[in-house]
C-alpha positions in Angstrom: 43.7 66.1 -136.2 40.1 65.2 -137.2 38.8 66.3 -133.8 40.3 69.8 -134.4 39.6 70.2 -138.1 36.3 69.3 -139.6 36.3 67.2 -142.9 36.8 69.3 -146.0 38.5 72.2 -144.3 41.8 72.0 -146.2 40.1 71.4 -149.6 37.6 74.2 -149.3 38.0 77.1 -151.7 36.2 79.7 -149.5 38.5 78.7 -146.6 41.6 79.2 -148.7 40.4 82.6 -149.7 39.5 83.5 -146.1 43.0 82.4 -144.9 44.8 84.6 -147.4 42.5 87.6 -146.8 42.7 87.2 -143.0 46.5 87.1 -143.0 46.8 90.1 -145.3 44.3 92.1 -143.2 46.2 91.2 -140.0 49.6 92.2 -141.4 48.3 95.6 -142.6 46.4 96.2 -139.3 49.6 95.4 -137.3 51.7 98.0 -139.1 49.0 100.7 -139.0 47.6 99.7 -135.6 50.9 100.1 -133.7 51.1 103.7 -134.8 47.4 104.2 -134.2 47.9 103.2 -130.5 51.1 105.3 -130.2 49.4 108.3 -131.7 46.4 107.9 -129.4 44.0 107.8 -132.5 42.1 104.7 -131.6 38.9 106.8 -131.8 39.8 107.8 -135.3 40.1 104.1 -136.2 36.8 103.3 -134.5 35.1 106.2 -136.4 36.5 105.1 -139.8 35.3 101.5 -139.0 31.8 102.7 -138.1 31.7 105.0 -141.1 32.5 102.0 -143.3 28.9 100.9 -142.7 28.1 103.7 -145.1 30.5 102.3 -147.7 29.3 98.8 -147.4 25.6 99.7 -147.5 26.2 102.1 -150.5 28.0 99.3 -152.3 25.1 96.9 -151.9 22.7 99.6 -153.0 24.8 100.2 -156.1 25.2 96.5 -156.8 29.0 96.3 -156.4 31.1 94.4 -153.9 31.4 95.9 -150.4 35.2 96.1 -150.5 35.1 99.0 -152.9 32.5 100.8 -150.8 34.6 100.3 -147.7 37.8 101.6 -149.4 36.3 104.6 -151.1 34.2 105.8 -148.1 37.1 105.2 -145.7 39.5 107.3 -147.8 36.9 110.1 -148.2 36.2 110.1 -144.5 39.9 110.1 -143.7 40.3 113.1 -146.0 37.4 114.9 -144.3 39.0 114.3 -140.9 42.2 115.7 -142.1 40.5 118.8 -143.5 38.5 119.2 -140.3 41.7 119.3 -138.2 42.1 115.8 -136.9 45.9 116.3 -136.8 45.5 119.0 -134.1 45.2 117.3 -130.7 42.4 119.7 -129.5 40.5 119.2 -132.7 40.9 115.4 -133.1 37.9 114.2 -131.2 35.6 117.0 -132.4 36.5 116.5 -136.1 36.2 112.8 -135.8 32.9 113.0 -134.1 31.4 115.3 -136.7 32.5 113.1 -139.6 31.3 110.0 -137.7 27.9 111.5 -137.1 27.5 112.4 -140.8 28.7 109.0 -141.9 26.3 107.1 -139.7 23.4 109.3 -140.8 24.1 108.2 -144.4 24.5 104.6 -143.3 21.1 104.6 -141.8 19.6 105.9 -145.0 21.4 103.4 -147.2 20.5 100.5 -145.0 16.9 101.6 -145.0 16.9 101.8 -148.8 18.6 98.4 -149.1 15.9 96.9 -146.9 13.0 98.5 -148.7 14.0 98.5 -152.3 16.5 95.7 -152.8 16.5 92.0 -152.2 19.9 91.9 -150.5 19.0 89.4 -147.8 21.4 89.6 -144.9 23.2 92.7 -146.2 23.1 94.5 -142.9 24.5 91.5 -141.0 27.3 91.0 -143.5 28.3 94.7 -143.4 28.2 94.9 -139.6 29.7 91.6 -138.6 31.5 90.4 -141.7 31.4 87.2 -143.8 34.9 86.3 -144.7 33.8 82.9 -146.2 31.8 84.8 -148.8 34.7 86.9 -150.1 35.1 86.3 -153.8 38.4 84.7 -154.8 38.8 87.4 -157.6 39.2 90.0 -154.8 42.3 88.4 -153.4 44.6 90.2 -155.9 43.1 93.7 -155.3 43.2 93.1 -151.6 46.9 92.3 -151.8 47.6 95.4 -153.9 45.7 97.6 -151.5 47.6 96.0 -148.6 51.0 96.5 -150.3 50.2 100.2 -150.9 49.3 100.7 -147.2 52.4 98.8 -146.0 54.7 100.7 -148.4 53.2 104.0 -147.2 53.8 103.2 -143.5 57.3 101.9 -144.1 58.2 104.9 -146.1 57.2 107.4 -143.4 57.8 105.3 -140.2 60.6 107.4 -138.8 59.0 110.8 -139.2 55.6 109.3 -138.3 57.0 108.0 -135.0 58.6 111.3 -134.2 55.6 113.3 -135.1 53.4 110.9 -133.1 55.6 111.3 -129.9 56.5 115.0 -130.3 54.8 116.9 -133.1 56.6 120.2 -132.2 60.0 118.7 -132.3 59.2 116.9 -135.6 58.2 120.3 -137.1 61.3 121.9 -135.8 63.4 119.3 -137.6 61.7 120.1 -140.9 59.2 117.3 -141.0 55.9 118.2 -142.7 53.7 116.9 -139.8 50.4 117.4 -141.5 51.5 115.7 -144.7 52.8 112.7 -142.7 49.6 112.6 -140.8 47.6 112.6 -144.0 49.5 109.7 -145.4 49.0 107.8 -142.2 45.3 108.4 -142.3 45.2 107.0 -145.9 46.9 103.9 -144.7 44.6 103.7 -141.7 41.6 104.0 -144.1 42.8 101.0 -146.1 43.6 98.9 -143.0 40.1 99.6 -141.6 38.5 98.6 -145.0 40.4 95.3 -144.9 39.3 94.7 -141.3 35.7 95.4 -142.3 35.8 92.9 -145.1 37.2 90.4 -142.6 35.2 90.7 -139.4 32.6 93.5 -140.2 32.5 97.2 -139.7 31.5 97.4 -136.0 34.1 94.9 -134.9 37.0 95.9 -137.2 38.6 98.1 -134.6 39.3 95.0 -132.6 41.6 93.6 -135.3 43.2 97.1 -135.9 43.9 98.0 -132.3 43.8 94.8 -130.2 46.9 93.0 -131.5 48.8 96.3 -131.6 47.9 97.1 -128.0 48.9 93.6 -126.9 52.2 93.9 -128.8 53.0 97.2 -127.2 52.5 95.7 -123.8 55.2 93.2 -124.6 57.7 95.5 -126.4 58.2 99.2 -126.8 60.1 98.8 -130.1 57.8 99.8 -133.0 59.4 97.3 -135.3 59.1 94.4 -132.9 55.6 95.5 -131.9 54.5 95.4 -135.6 55.9 91.9 -136.0 54.3 90.7 -132.8 51.0 92.3 -133.6 51.0 90.7 -137.1 51.6 87.3 -135.4 48.8 87.8 -132.9 46.3 89.1 -135.5 47.1 86.3 -138.0 46.8 83.7 -135.3 43.5 85.1 -134.1 42.1 85.3 -137.6 43.1 81.8 -138.6 41.9 80.3 -135.3 38.6 82.2 -135.9 38.3 80.7 -139.4 39.0 77.2 -138.1 36.5 77.4 -135.2 33.8 79.0 -137.4 34.2 76.2 -139.9 34.0 73.6 -137.1 31.0 75.2 -135.6 28.7 74.2 -138.5 28.5 70.8 -136.7 27.8 72.4 -133.3 24.4 72.8 -131.7 21.9 74.3 -131.4 21.1 75.2 -135.0 23.9 73.8 -137.1 24.2 77.1 -138.9 27.7 77.9 -137.7 29.0 80.7 -135.5 30.4 83.9 -137.0 34.2 84.2 -137.6 34.1 87.7 -136.1 33.1 86.3 -132.7 36.0 83.9 -132.4 38.5 86.5 -133.7 37.5 89.2 -131.3 37.4 86.8 -128.3 40.9 85.5 -129.2 42.2 89.0 -129.4 40.7 89.8 -126.0 42.4 86.8 -124.5 45.7 87.8 -126.1 45.4 91.3 -124.7 44.8 90.0 -121.2 47.6 87.6 -121.4 50.0 90.3 -122.6 48.9 92.4 -119.7 49.8 89.5 -117.3 53.2 89.1 -118.9 53.9 92.9 -118.7 52.9 93.0 -115.1 55.1 90.0 -114.3 58.1 91.7 -116.0 57.5 94.9 -113.9 57.5 92.9 -110.7 60.7 91.1 -111.7 62.4 94.5 -112.3 61.4 95.7 -108.9 
């Protein structure tokens, strides 16, 4: 095993924290991501991920941990999307684009202020591409609580959420408050995106949110099985990324190590392509 795992991996405190945080983020992303793909709201997930750049940079500017900036700004942005009409199909992209533009404008200001008035070296890189090895161990408990809240919300509304995702008019006819269900889903999405951001950065977090879910839905159409499959794919990709990033400190050229986010995203891409091959093979077998 020494050729696969560098010395000190199993005894490293930052690695232990990263493993827990990565698994939790993958589980929440699986549950929320499956419905994000079914609802066709991947752009909303991408927008919230990009807007989280604002949250992370604001947190650094205020001298607090980026997690709280990610969570607060993502929830505020989700609320703004809801108020602007993101639940109406014709208004989704318009509302999301407007909120995204405003968020990125603030992010540009906060990153500029960080660079010119604060000594937060590497803050922009950490926000954009993540640094899971630097997550403080004291954040594990809050992350688990936030994850539990998002999972409980999704599980509580999964049936009406699925129906409203597939046929909003029929759901409304059956007495389901479609907009209320959509608002709860957006809150869960905001938390999931925040956890992805703390794991692999804001601009790549959509890969962990959507990639495993899209792969799972290629393999099964059952939402329950898709969530389980997506959780397995996301966790495996995150853990493999942590292992390879740790090993990469001994790789050339600079000996500084490669980012976890790179390995996670590449693993998810491979999983998506393999899922496509399996799905295509099944279709040919049926014919």
